[in-house]
TORKE-126739 format. One record per residue: x negated, y, z negated of N, C-alpha, C, O, CB in turn; residue in one letter. Coordinates in Angstrom, 2 decimals, m for minus. Glycine has a CB too. Layout:
N
> nx,ny,nz,cax,cay,caz,cx,cy,cz,ox,oy,oz,cbx,cby,cbz,fivex
> X,Y,Z,X,Y,Z,X,Y,Z,X,Y,Z,X,Y,Z,a
...
***
This chain:
181
> nx,ny,nz,cax,cay,caz,cx,cy,cz,ox,oy,oz,cbx,cby,cbz,fivex
> m0.86,m1.18,0.00,0.00,0.00,0.00,m0.90,1.24,0.00,m1.79,1.37,m0.84,0.97,0.00,m1.24,m
> m0.66,2.13,0.94,m1.50,3.32,1.02,m1.10,4.36,m0.02,m0.09,4.23,m0.70,m1.42,3.93,2.42,d
> m1.93,5.39,m0.13,m1.72,6.40,m1.18,m0.46,7.23,m0.96,0.21,7.59,m1.92,m2.93,7.32,m1.25,k
> m0.12,7.53,0.28,1.10,8.29,0.54,2.35,7.51,0.14,3.31,8.09,m0.36,1.18,8.67,2.01,l
> 2.33,6.21,0.35,3.46,5.37,m0.06,3.56,5.35,m1.58,4.66,5.43,m2.14,3.30,3.94,0.49,t
> 2.42,5.25,m2.25,2.43,5.27,m3.72,2.95,6.60,m4.25,3.71,6.63,m5.22,1.01,5.00,m4.26,q
> 2.54,7.70,m3.62,3.02,9.01,m4.05,4.52,9.13,m3.81,5.25,9.63,m4.67,2.27,10.14,m3.30,i
> 4.99,8.67,m2.65,6.43,8.71,m2.35,7.22,7.89,m3.36,8.27,8.32,m3.84,6.70,8.19,m0.92,a
> 6.72,6.69,m3.68,7.40,5.85,m4.68,7.44,6.52,m6.04,8.46,6.51,m6.72,6.70,4.48,m4.80,l
> 6.33,7.12,m6.44,6.28,7.81,m7.73,7.30,8.94,m7.77,8.05,9.07,m8.74,4.86,8.37,m8.00,l
> 7.33,9.77,m6.73,8.27,10.89,m6.71,9.71,10.42,m6.72,10.55,10.99,m7.42,8.02,11.75,m5.48,l
> 10.01,9.39,m5.95,11.38,8.86,m5.92,11.77,8.32,m7.29,12.88,8.56,m7.76,11.51,7.75,m4.84,i
> 10.86,7.58,m7.92,11.16,7.02,m9.24,11.37,8.12,m10.27,12.34,8.06,m11.03,10.03,6.10,m9.69,q
> 10.50,9.10,m10.31,10.60,10.16,m11.33,11.89,10.97,m11.13,12.63,11.20,m12.08,9.37,11.09,m11.26,v
> 12.13,11.40,m9.89,13.31,12.23,m9.63,14.60,11.45,m9.87,15.53,11.96,m10.49,13.27,12.77,m8.20,i
> 14.65,10.21,m9.37,15.88,9.43,m9.56,16.12,9.09,m11.02,17.25,9.18,m11.50,15.82,8.14,m8.73,s
> 15.07,8.70,m11.74,15.24,8.37,m13.16,15.68,9.59,m13.96,16.52,9.48,m14.85,13.94,7.79,m13.74,h
> 15.11,10.75,m13.65,15.48,11.96,m14.37,16.95,12.32,m14.12,17.68,12.64,m15.06,14.57,13.14,m13.96,f
> 17.37,12.25,m12.87,18.76,12.62,m12.57,19.74,11.59,m13.13,20.80,11.96,m13.63,18.96,12.76,m11.06,y
> 19.39,10.32,m13.05,20.26,9.28,m13.63,20.35,9.47,m15.14,21.42,9.28,m15.73,19.72,7.84,m13.29,i
> 19.26,9.85,m15.77,19.27,10.16,m17.21,20.25,11.28,m17.51,21.02,11.19,m18.46,17.85,10.55,m17.69,l
> 20.23,12.32,m16.71,21.13,13.46,m16.92,22.60,13.03,m16.74,23.47,13.43,m17.51,20.79,14.61,m15.95,i
> 22.85,12.21,m15.72,24.22,11.74,m15.49,24.69,10.85,m16.65,25.82,10.98,m17.10,24.31,10.96,m14.15,v
> 23.82,9.97,m17.13,24.19,9.12,m18.27,24.40,9.95,m19.53,25.29,9.66,m20.33,23.09,8.06,m18.52,m
> 23.59,10.99,m19.71,23.81,11.88,m20.85,25.17,12.57,m20.75,25.87,12.73,m21.75,22.68,12.94,m20.94,l
> 25.54,12.96,m19.54,26.86,13.58,m19.36,27.96,12.59,m19.76,28.89,12.94,m20.48,27.06,14.03,m17.89,r
> 27.83,11.35,m19.29,28.83,10.33,m19.64,28.88,10.13,m21.15,29.97,10.13,m21.74,28.50,9.00,m18.93,f
> 27.73,9.96,m21.78,27.69,9.70,m23.23,28.20,10.89,m24.03,28.92,10.71,m25.02,26.27,9.35,m23.67,l
> 27.84,12.11,m23.62,28.29,13.29,m24.36,29.79,13.49,m24.23,30.44,13.96,m25.16,27.55,14.54,m23.87,l
> 30.35,13.14,m23.07,31.80,13.22,m22.94,32.47,12.11,m23.74,33.56,12.29,m24.29,32.22,13.13,m21.46,q
> 31.81,10.97,m23.82,32.36,9.85,m24.57,32.46,10.18,m26.06,33.44,9.82,m26.72,31.48,8.60,m24.37,l
> 31.45,10.88,m26.60,31.46,11.23,m28.02,32.08,12.60,m28.28,32.11,13.08,m29.41,30.04,11.21,m28.57,v
> 32.57,13.23,m27.22,33.22,14.54,m27.31,32.29,15.60,m27.91,32.66,16.31,m28.85,34.49,14.44,m28.14,r
> 31.10,15.70,m27.34,30.12,16.69,m27.81,30.58,18.09,m27.40,31.43,18.25,m26.52,28.71,16.38,m27.24,a
> 29.99,19.09,m28.03,30.29,20.49,m27.74,29.71,20.85,m26.37,28.49,20.84,m26.20,29.72,21.42,m28.85,d
> 30.58,21.16,m25.41,30.10,21.47,m24.08,29.80,22.95,m23.90,29.53,23.39,m22.78,31.10,21.03,m23.05,f
> 29.85,23.74,m24.98,29.41,25.12,m24.93,27.95,25.24,m25.37,27.37,26.32,m25.31,30.31,26.01,m25.80,y
> 27.39,24.14,m25.79,25.98,24.07,m26.16,25.14,24.31,m24.91,25.50,23.81,m23.84,25.64,22.69,m26.83,n
> 24.02,25.06,m25.00,23.19,25.32,m23.81,22.68,24.05,m23.13,22.63,23.99,m21.90,22.02,26.17,m24.20,p
> 22.31,23.03,m23.90,21.84,21.78,m23.30,22.98,21.08,m22.58,22.80,20.56,m21.48,21.23,20.85,m24.39,l
> 24.15,21.06,m23.18,25.32,20.47,m22.53,25.68,21.22,m21.25,26.04,20.62,m20.25,26.52,20.47,m23.49,s
> 25.57,22.55,m21.31,25.85,23.36,m20.12,24.89,23.02,m18.98,25.30,22.94,m17.82,25.76,24.84,m20.45,q
> 23.62,22.82,m19.30,22.64,22.41,m18.28,23.03,21.08,m17.67,23.02,20.92,m16.45,21.22,22.32,m18.88,f
> 23.39,20.12,m18.51,23.76,18.78,m18.03,24.98,18.87,m17.12,25.02,18.23,m16.07,24.04,17.83,m19.22,i
> 25.97,19.64,m17.51,27.19,19.78,m16.71,26.87,20.45,m15.38,27.31,19.97,m14.33,28.25,20.59,m17.48,v
> 26.12,21.53,m15.41,25.81,22.25,m14.17,24.93,21.41,m13.23,25.07,21.50,m12.01,25.12,23.56,m14.48,k
> 24.04,20.61,m13.78,23.17,19.78,m12.95,23.91,18.62,m12.31,23.52,18.14,m11.25,22.01,19.25,m13.78,a
> 24.96,18.16,m12.95,25.68,16.98,m12.44,26.98,17.32,m11.72,27.52,16.47,m11.00,25.97,16.04,m13.57,t
> 27.51,18.53,m11.89,28.78,18.90,m11.27,28.83,18.70,m9.75,29.85,18.24,m9.24,29.08,20.32,m11.58,n
> 27.76,19.03,m9.00,27.87,18.87,m7.53,28.21,17.45,m7.09,28.81,17.27,m6.03,26.57,19.28,m6.89,p
> 27.83,16.44,m7.86,28.16,15.07,m7.48,29.35,14.51,m8.26,30.08,13.67,m7.74,26.95,14.19,m7.69,l
> 29.55,14.95,m9.48,30.63,14.40,m10.31,31.99,14.95,m9.88,32.96,14.19,m9.81,30.37,14.71,m11.79,v
> 32.08,16.24,m9.61,33.38,16.86,m9.28,34.02,16.21,m8.05,35.20,15.86,m8.10,33.20,18.37,m9.05,i
> 33.29,16.04,m6.93,33.95,15.37,m5.79,34.33,13.92,m6.09,35.33,13.41,m5.59,33.04,15.41,m4.56,p
> 33.51,13.25,m6.90,33.79,11.86,m7.23,35.03,11.74,m8.11,35.75,10.74,m8.03,32.59,11.22,m7.92,l
> 35.28,12.74,m8.94,36.46,12.73,m9.81,37.76,12.79,m9.02,38.81,12.35,m9.50,36.41,13.90,m10.79,r
> 37.71,13.32,m7.82,38.91,13.37,m6.98,39.30,11.97,m6.52,40.46,11.71,m6.22,38.68,14.28,m5.76,k
> 38.33,11.08,m6.48,38.57,9.71,m6.04,38.71,8.77,m7.24,39.53,7.85,m7.22,37.43,9.23,m5.13,v
> 37.91,9.01,m8.28,37.90,8.13,m9.46,38.33,8.94,m10.69,37.53,9.71,m11.22,36.47,7.51,m9.68,i
> 39.56,8.77,m11.13,40.03,9.53,m12.30,39.47,8.95,m13.60,38.97,7.82,m13.65,41.57,9.53,m12.34,p
> 39.57,9.75,m14.64,39.18,9.27,m15.96,40.18,8.26,m16.48,41.29,8.15,m15.98,39.05,10.44,m16.94,g
> 39.76,7.52,m17.49,40.61,6.49,m18.07,40.50,6.57,m19.59,39.42,6.36,m20.13,40.23,5.07,m17.56,l
> 41.59,6.87,m20.27,41.62,6.98,m21.73,40.58,7.97,m22.26,39.96,7.73,m23.29,41.40,5.61,m22.37,f
> 40.39,9.07,m21.55,39.42,10.07,m21.96,37.98,9.72,m21.63,37.06,10.44,m22.04,39.54,10.30,m23.41,g
> 37.76,8.64,m20.91,36.41,8.23,m20.53,36.15,8.70,m19.10,36.97,8.47,m18.21,36.23,6.66,m20.65,i
> 35.04,9.35,m18.90,34.68,9.89,m17.60,34.09,8.77,m16.73,32.87,8.60,m16.67,33.68,11.06,m17.74,d
> 34.96,8.04,m16.06,34.55,6.91,m15.22,33.71,7.40,m14.04,32.79,6.70,m13.60,35.78,6.13,m14.71,i
> 34.00,8.59,m13.52,33.28,9.11,m12.36,31.79,9.27,m12.66,30.95,8.95,m11.81,33.88,10.46,m11.92,a
> 31.45,9.75,m13.84,30.03,9.90,m14.20,29.35,8.55,m14.30,28.20,8.39,m13.87,29.88,10.66,m15.53,s
> 30.04,7.58,m14.86,29.47,6.24,m14.99,29.27,5.59,m13.62,28.24,4.97,m13.37,30.37,5.36,m15.87,l
> 30.26,5.74,m12.76,30.14,5.19,m11.40,29.01,5.90,m10.65,28.25,5.26,m9.91,31.47,5.34,m10.63,v
> 28.90,7.21,m10.84,27.82,7.96,m10.19,26.46,7.46,m10.65,25.56,7.26,m9.83,27.95,9.47,m10.49,l
> 26.30,7.25,m11.94,25.03,6.73,m12.45,24.72,5.37,m11.84,23.58,5.10,m11.46,25.06,6.62,m14.00,a
> 25.72,4.51,m11.74,25.53,3.18,m11.16,25.16,3.27,m9.68,24.24,2.59,m9.22,26.80,2.32,m11.33,l
> 25.86,4.10,m8.93,25.57,4.26,m7.50,24.16,4.83,m7.30,23.42,4.37,m6.43,26.61,5.18,m6.83,v
> 23.80,5.82,m8.10,22.46,6.40,m7.99,21.38,5.37,m8.33,20.33,5.34,m7.69,22.32,7.62,m8.90,l
> 21.64,4.54,m9.33,20.66,3.51,m9.69,20.53,2.48,m8.56,19.42,2.06,m8.24,21.08,2.80,m11.01,q
> 21.64,2.09,m7.97,21.61,1.16,m6.84,20.82,1.77,m5.68,19.97,1.11,m5.08,23.05,0.80,m6.38,i
> 21.10,3.04,m5.36,20.38,3.71,m4.27,18.89,3.82,m4.57,18.07,3.64,m3.67,20.97,5.09,m4.03,l
> 18.55,4.13,m5.81,17.13,4.23,m6.17,16.44,2.89,m5.98,15.35,2.83,m5.41,16.97,4.70,m7.63,a
> 17.07,1.81,m6.45,16.49,0.48,m6.26,16.35,0.15,m4.77,15.33,m0.41,m4.35,17.36,m0.59,m6.95,f
> 17.36,0.49,m3.98,17.32,0.20,m2.54,16.18,0.94,m1.86,15.40,0.35,m1.12,18.65,0.58,m1.90,l
> 16.09,2.23,m2.11,15.06,3.05,m1.47,13.67,2.57,m1.89,12.77,2.45,m1.06,15.24,4.53,m1.82,v
> 13.49,2.31,m3.16,12.19,1.83,m3.65,11.86,0.48,m3.05,10.71,0.23,m2.68,12.19,1.74,m5.19,i
> 12.84,m0.39,m2.94,12.63,m1.71,m2.36,12.23,m1.62,m0.89,11.31,m2.31,m0.44,13.89,m2.57,m2.51,s
> 12.91,m0.77,m0.15,12.60,m0.63,1.27,11.22,m0.02,1.47,10.46,m0.47,2.34,13.66,0.24,1.97,v
> 10.88,0.99,0.67,9.57,1.62,0.82,8.45,0.68,0.37,7.42,0.57,1.04,9.51,2.92,0.01,i
> 8.65,0.01,m0.75,7.59,m0.84,m1.30,7.44,m2.16,m0.54,6.32,m2.60,m0.28,7.86,m1.13,m2.77,a
> 8.56,m2.79,m0.19,8.51,m4.13,0.40,8.93,m4.19,1.86,8.69,m5.19,2.54,9.37,m5.05,m0.38,n
> 9.54,m3.13,2.34,10.05,m3.13,3.70,11.29,m3.99,3.87,11.67,m4.30,5.00,8.98,m3.60,4.63,g
> 11.91,m4.38,2.77,13.10,m5.23,2.83,14.12,m4.75,1.81,13.78,m4.13,0.80,12.73,m6.72,2.58,a
> 15.38,m5.06,2.10,16.45,m4.69,1.17,16.75,m5.86,0.23,16.60,m7.03,0.59,17.72,m4.27,1.94,m
> 17.19,m5.52,m0.97,17.58,m6.51,m1.96,19.04,m6.89,m1.69,19.84,m6.00,m1.38,17.38,m5.97,m3.43,i
> 19.42,m8.17,m1.81,20.84,m8.54,m1.67,21.68,m7.80,m2.71,21.20,m7.44,m3.78,21.02,m10.07,m1.83,p
> 22.97,m7.57,m2.37,23.81,m6.70,m3.18,24.04,m7.22,m4.61,23.97,m6.44,m5.56,25.14,m6.51,m2.51,f
> 24.32,m8.50,m4.77,24.63,m9.02,m6.11,23.47,m8.80,m7.09,23.71,m8.26,m8.17,24.96,m10.53,m6.03,a
> 22.23,m9.19,m6.76,21.13,m8.91,m7.70,20.89,m7.42,m7.89,20.49,m6.97,m8.96,19.84,m9.58,m7.21,p
> 21.14,m6.65,m6.84,20.98,m5.20,m6.92,21.97,m4.60,m7.91,21.61,m3.76,m8.73,21.17,m4.56,m5.53,l
> 23.23,m5.03,m7.84,24.26,m4.54,m8.75,23.96,m4.96,m10.19,24.04,m4.14,m11.10,25.64,m5.07,m8.32,l
> 23.62,m6.21,m10.38,23.33,m6.71,m11.73,22.11,m6.00,m12.31,22.11,m5.59,m13.47,23.09,m8.23,m11.71,i
> 21.06,m5.85,m11.50,19.86,m5.15,m11.95,20.15,m3.70,m12.31,19.60,m3.17,m13.27,18.78,m5.20,m10.88,g
> 21.03,m3.06,m11.54,21.38,m1.67,m11.81,22.18,m1.53,m13.10,21.95,m0.61,m13.88,22.18,m1.09,m10.65,s
> 23.10,m2.45,m13.33,23.88,m2.42,m14.58,22.95,m2.61,m15.78,23.06,m1.89,m16.77,24.99,m3.53,m14.56,v
> 22.04,m3.56,m15.68,21.10,m3.79,m16.77,20.18,m2.59,m16.98,19.83,m2.27,m18.12,20.27,m5.04,m16.50,f
> 19.79,m1.93,m15.91,18.93,m0.75,m16.02,19.68,0.38,m16.74,19.08,1.10,m17.54,18.47,m0.27,m14.63,k
> 20.97,0.53,m16.47,21.75,1.56,m17.15,21.96,1.23,m18.63,21.97,2.12,m19.47,23.11,1.75,m16.47,l
> 22.13,m0.05,m18.94,22.24,m0.47,m20.34,20.92,m0.16,m21.06,20.91,0.37,m22.17,22.59,m1.99,m20.45,i
> 19.82,m0.50,m20.41,18.51,m0.22,m21.00,18.31,1.29,m21.19,17.80,1.72,m22.23,17.37,m0.79,m20.11,e
> 18.72,2.09,m20.21,18.61,3.54,m20.33,19.44,4.06,m21.50,18.98,4.92,m22.25,19.06,4.21,m19.02,l
> 20.65,3.54,m21.67,21.50,3.96,m22.78,20.86,3.62,m24.12,20.86,4.44,m25.04,22.88,3.31,m22.68,t
> 20.31,2.42,m24.24,19.62,2.05,m25.48,18.42,2.95,m25.72,18.16,3.34,m26.86,19.17,0.57,m25.42,l
> 17.69,3.30,m24.67,16.54,4.19,m24.82,16.97,5.60,m25.20,16.29,6.26,m25.99,15.73,4.23,m23.52,n
> 18.08,6.07,m24.65,18.59,7.39,m25.03,18.86,7.43,m26.53,18.48,8.37,m27.22,19.88,7.74,m24.23,i
> 19.53,6.40,m27.02,19.83,6.37,m28.46,18.55,6.20,m29.28,18.40,6.85,m30.32,20.81,5.24,m28.78,y
> 17.65,5.35,m28.85,16.40,5.14,m29.59,15.64,6.45,m29.73,15.24,6.82,m30.84,15.52,4.08,m28.88,f
> 15.44,7.16,m28.62,14.68,8.41,m28.68,15.47,9.52,m29.38,14.87,10.41,m29.98,14.29,8.86,m27.28,f
> 16.79,9.47,m29.32,17.59,10.43,m30.08,17.37,10.24,m31.57,17.24,11.21,m32.32,19.09,10.29,m29.73,s
> 17.33,8.98,m32.02,17.07,8.71,m33.43,15.67,9.18,m33.83,15.49,9.77,m34.89,17.22,7.21,m33.72,f
> 14.68,8.93,m32.97,13.30,9.35,m33.26,13.23,10.87,m33.38,12.66,11.40,m34.34,12.33,8.85,m32.15,i
> 13.82,11.58,m32.42,13.80,13.05,m32.45,14.53,13.56,m33.69,14.08,14.50,m34.34,14.45,13.63,m31.17,i
> 15.66,12.93,m34.02,16.44,13.33,m35.18,15.61,13.19,m36.47,15.61,14.09,m37.31,17.72,12.50,m35.28,m
> 14.91,12.08,m36.60,14.09,11.85,m37.79,12.94,12.86,m37.87,12.68,13.43,m38.93,13.53,10.42,m37.80,v
> 12.26,13.08,m36.75,11.12,14.01,m36.75,11.58,15.42,m37.09,10.94,16.10,m37.89,10.41,13.99,m35.38,i
> 12.67,15.87,m36.47,13.17,17.22,m36.76,13.62,17.33,m38.21,13.44,18.38,m38.83,14.32,17.59,m35.82,i
> 14.19,16.27,m38.77,14.62,16.33,m40.17,13.42,16.41,m41.11,13.55,16.94,m42.22,15.47,15.10,m40.52,s
> 12.28,15.92,m40.70,11.06,16.04,m41.52,10.43,17.41,m41.37,10.01,18.03,m42.35,10.05,14.95,m41.14,w
> 10.36,17.90,m40.13,9.65,19.15,m39.85,10.47,20.36,m40.25,9.98,21.25,m40.95,9.29,19.23,m38.37,i
> 11.71,20.40,m39.79,12.54,21.58,m40.04,13.96,21.15,m40.41,14.88,21.27,m39.61,12.57,22.51,m38.79,a
> 14.13,20.65,m41.64,15.47,20.22,m42.04,16.42,21.41,m42.17,16.00,22.53,m42.48,15.40,19.46,m43.36,p
> 17.68,21.16,m41.92,18.74,22.16,m42.08,18.57,23.38,m41.19,19.01,24.48,m41.55,18.79,22.60,m43.51,n
> 17.94,23.21,m40.02,17.86,24.31,m39.06,18.83,24.03,m37.93,19.06,22.88,m37.57,16.41,24.50,m38.53,t
> 19.38,25.09,m37.37,20.29,24.91,m36.24,19.51,25.03,m34.95,18.84,26.03,m34.70,21.45,25.95,m36.27,h
> 19.61,24.01,m34.16,18.92,23.95,m32.88,19.91,23.34,m31.89,20.55,22.34,m32.21,17.59,23.11,m32.97,n
> 20.05,23.91,m30.69,21.00,23.37,m29.72,20.73,21.90,m29.37,21.66,21.12,m29.19,20.98,24.20,m28.45,p
> 19.47,21.53,m29.28,19.12,20.15,m28.97,19.55,19.24,m30.12,20.09,18.16,m29.91,17.60,20.00,m28.69,v
> 19.29,19.69,m31.34,19.65,18.88,m32.51,21.16,18.72,m32.63,21.65,17.68,m33.06,19.08,19.52,m33.79,m
> 21.90,19.76,m32.24,23.36,19.67,m32.29,23.87,18.61,m31.30,24.78,17.85,m31.62,24.00,21.04,m31.97,a
> 23.27,18.56,m30.11,23.66,17.55,m29.12,23.28,16.15,m29.61,24.07,15.21,m29.50,23.00,17.84,m27.75,v
> 22.07,16.02,m30.15,21.62,14.72,m30.66,22.50,14.26,m31.81,22.84,13.08,m31.90,20.14,14.80,m31.12,i
> 22.86,15.18,m32.67,23.74,14.83,m33.79,25.11,14.37,m33.28,25.67,13.39,m33.79,23.91,16.03,m34.73,s
> 25.64,15.07,m32.29,26.93,14.66,m31.71,26.84,13.27,m31.09,27.78,12.48,m31.17,27.39,15.67,m30.65,s
> 25.71,12.99,m30.49,25.51,11.71,m29.81,25.33,10.56,m30.80,25.87,9.48,m30.60,24.31,11.79,m28.89,l
> 24.58,10.80,m31.87,24.22,9.71,m32.78,25.22,9.50,m33.92,25.29,8.41,m34.48,22.87,9.97,m33.36,t
> 25.96,10.51,m34.28,26.85,10.40,m35.44,27.89,9.28,m35.30,28.16,8.60,m36.29,27.55,11.70,m35.67,e
> 28.49,9.06,m34.11,29.44,7.94,m34.00,28.80,6.57,m34.23,29.48,5.61,m34.59,30.09,7.96,m32.64,p
> 27.49,6.47,m34.02,26.79,5.20,m34.28,26.41,5.11,m35.75,26.53,4.04,m36.36,25.53,5.09,m33.39,v
> 25.94,6.21,m36.32,25.44,6.19,m37.69,26.55,6.20,m38.74,26.37,5.65,m39.83,24.52,7.36,m37.91,l
> 27.67,6.81,m38.44,28.75,6.94,m39.43,29.25,5.59,m39.95,29.38,5.44,m41.17,29.90,7.69,m38.82,s
> 29.53,4.60,m39.10,29.97,3.31,m39.64,28.89,2.61,m40.47,29.19,1.91,m41.44,30.40,2.39,m38.50,p
> 27.65,2.82,m40.09,26.55,2.21,m40.86,26.46,2.86,m42.24,26.24,2.18,m43.24,25.19,2.36,m40.11,i
> 26.64,4.18,m42.28,26.60,4.90,m43.56,27.74,4.49,m44.48,27.59,4.51,m45.70,26.65,6.40,m43.33,r
> 28.87,4.11,m43.90,29.98,3.65,m44.72,29.67,2.30,m45.36,30.06,2.04,m46.50,31.26,3.56,m43.88,k
> 28.97,1.43,m44.62,28.61,0.12,m45.16,27.44,0.21,m46.13,27.42,m0.47,m47.16,28.28,m0.85,m44.02,m
> 26.45,1.04,m45.80,25.25,1.17,m46.63,25.05,2.65,m46.93,24.43,3.36,m46.13,23.99,0.55,m45.93,i
> 25.56,3.13,m48.05,25.41,4.56,m48.37,23.95,4.89,m48.70,23.14,4.01,m48.96,26.32,4.96,m49.56,p
> 23.65,6.19,m48.68,22.29,6.65,m49.01,21.94,6.24,m50.43,22.76,6.34,m51.34,22.18,8.19,m48.85,a
> 20.71,5.77,m50.61,20.26,5.33,m51.93,19.12,6.23,m52.39,18.06,6.29,m51.76,19.80,3.84,m51.90,m
> 19.36,6.91,m53.47,18.32,7.79,m54.01,17.94,8.89,m53.03,16.78,9.32,m53.00,17.10,6.99,m54.38,g
> 18.90,9.36,m52.24,18.63,10.42,m51.28,18.05,9.93,m49.97,17.83,10.73,m49.05,17.70,11.40,m51.88,g
> 17.82,8.64,m49.86,17.28,8.09,m48.63,18.39,7.48,m47.79,19.19,6.68,m48.28,16.19,7.04,m48.92,l
> 18.43,7.88,m46.52,19.44,7.38,m45.60,18.80,6.33,m44.70,17.93,6.64,m43.88,20.06,8.56,m44.75,d
> 19.23,5.09,m44.86,18.66,3.98,m44.09,19.45,3.70,m42.81,19.12,2.75,m42.09,18.62,2.74,m44.95,f
> 20.47,4.49,m42.52,21.32,4.21,m41.36,20.55,4.28,m40.05,20.80,3.49,m39.15,22.48,5.20,m41.32,s
> 19.61,5.22,m39.94,18.83,5.35,m38.70,17.95,4.11,m38.51,17.83,3.60,m37.39,17.95,6.63,m38.74,v
> 17.35,3.62,m39.59,16.51,2.42,m39.47,17.35,1.22,m39.05,16.92,0.41,m38.23,15.79,2.13,m40.81,m
> 18.52,1.10,m39.60,19.40,m0.03,m39.26,19.87,0.09,m37.81,19.93,m0.91,m37.09,20.61,m0.08,m40.22,i
> 20.20,1.31,m37.38,20.62,1.51,m35.99,19.47,1.19,m35.03,19.69,0.57,m33.98,21.09,2.97,m35.77,a
> 18.26,1.60,m35.38,17.11,1.30,m34.53,16.82,m0.20,m34.51,16.44,m0.74,m33.47,15.87,2.07,m35.02,m
> 17.00,m0.86,m35.62,16.86,m2.32,m35.66,17.89,m2.97,m34.74,17.58,m3.92,m34.03,17.02,m2.86,m37.12,l
> 19.12,m2.44,m34.75,20.16,m2.94,m33.86,19.78,m2.75,m32.39,20.04,m3.62,m31.56,21.47,m2.24,m34.14,g
> 19.16,m1.61,m32.08,18.70,m1.37,m30.70,17.63,m2.38,m30.31,17.66,m2.92,m29.20,18.15,0.07,m30.55,i
> 16.68,m2.65,m31.22,15.64,m3.64,m30.93,16.25,m5.03,m30.70,15.83,m5.76,m29.81,14.61,m3.69,m32.08,f
> 17.24,m5.37,m31.51,17.90,m6.68,m31.35,18.62,m6.74,m29.99,18.54,m7.75,m29.29,18.91,m6.93,m32.51,i
> 19.32,m5.67,m29.63,20.00,m5.64,m28.33,19.01,m5.72,m27.18,19.27,m6.39,m26.18,20.85,m4.37,m28.19,l
> 17.87,m5.05,m27.32,16.85,m5.12,m26.27,16.32,m6.55,m26.11,16.07,m7.00,m25.00,15.69,m4.16,m26.59,k
> 16.14,m7.24,m27.22,15.69,m8.63,m27.15,16.76,m9.50,m26.50,16.46,m10.33,m25.64,15.34,m9.16,m28.56,i
> 18.03,m9.30,m26.91,19.12,m10.10,m26.35,19.28,m9.87,m24.84,19.57,m10.81,m24.10,20.43,m9.77,m27.07,l
> 19.09,m8.64,m24.38,19.20,m8.33,m22.95,17.92,m8.62,m22.19,17.90,m8.57,m20.96,19.59,m6.88,m22.77,f
> 16.84,m8.91,m22.91,15.57,m9.20,m22.23,14.80,m7.98,m21.82,14.05,m8.03,m20.85,15.81,m10.03,m21.04,g
> 14.97,m6.87,m22.54,14.30,m5.61,m22.20,12.95,m5.45,m22.87,12.18,m4.57,m22.49,15.17,m4.45,m22.55,f
> 12.65,m6.26,m23.85,11.43,m6.02,m24.62,10.20,m6.59,m24.00,9.11,m6.45,m24.55,11.57,m6.56,m25.97,s
***
């Protein structure tokens, strides 16, 4: 593989992964009903609107779940795999493995979003506790639906909240079960 092909693959991977990340964040933030007046949420909405709005005309939401964003993330992941496969191997992947691989990639991305959200949340709580930050507000909105049930089962002991550790352990277990580790 020549250097131009490697550069093209790198650029396609970085750009596609970044945009798919933004689309998945939009889906997750709508799922948890995050504040969409937050500057970070506004960026996510504005970056994804050109593709999500037309898709919503064809794919409506269901029970308050933004199906169009999820379908967009899946289609973009399939296209990214296809383009990378054609450039790297000169051949296309059959549709069934492509679809399954794309679904698993989105599951892995979702687990990684939560994992890094927990890490950022912990670090910010150590460095600057009780400060208002737009990023922290979005992360809190995203993680609270996961941490709240854990906190109900295992309350804070001596001022220490173990819910994040338990949630991260759950992510590691899911990664092992899905074969991501």
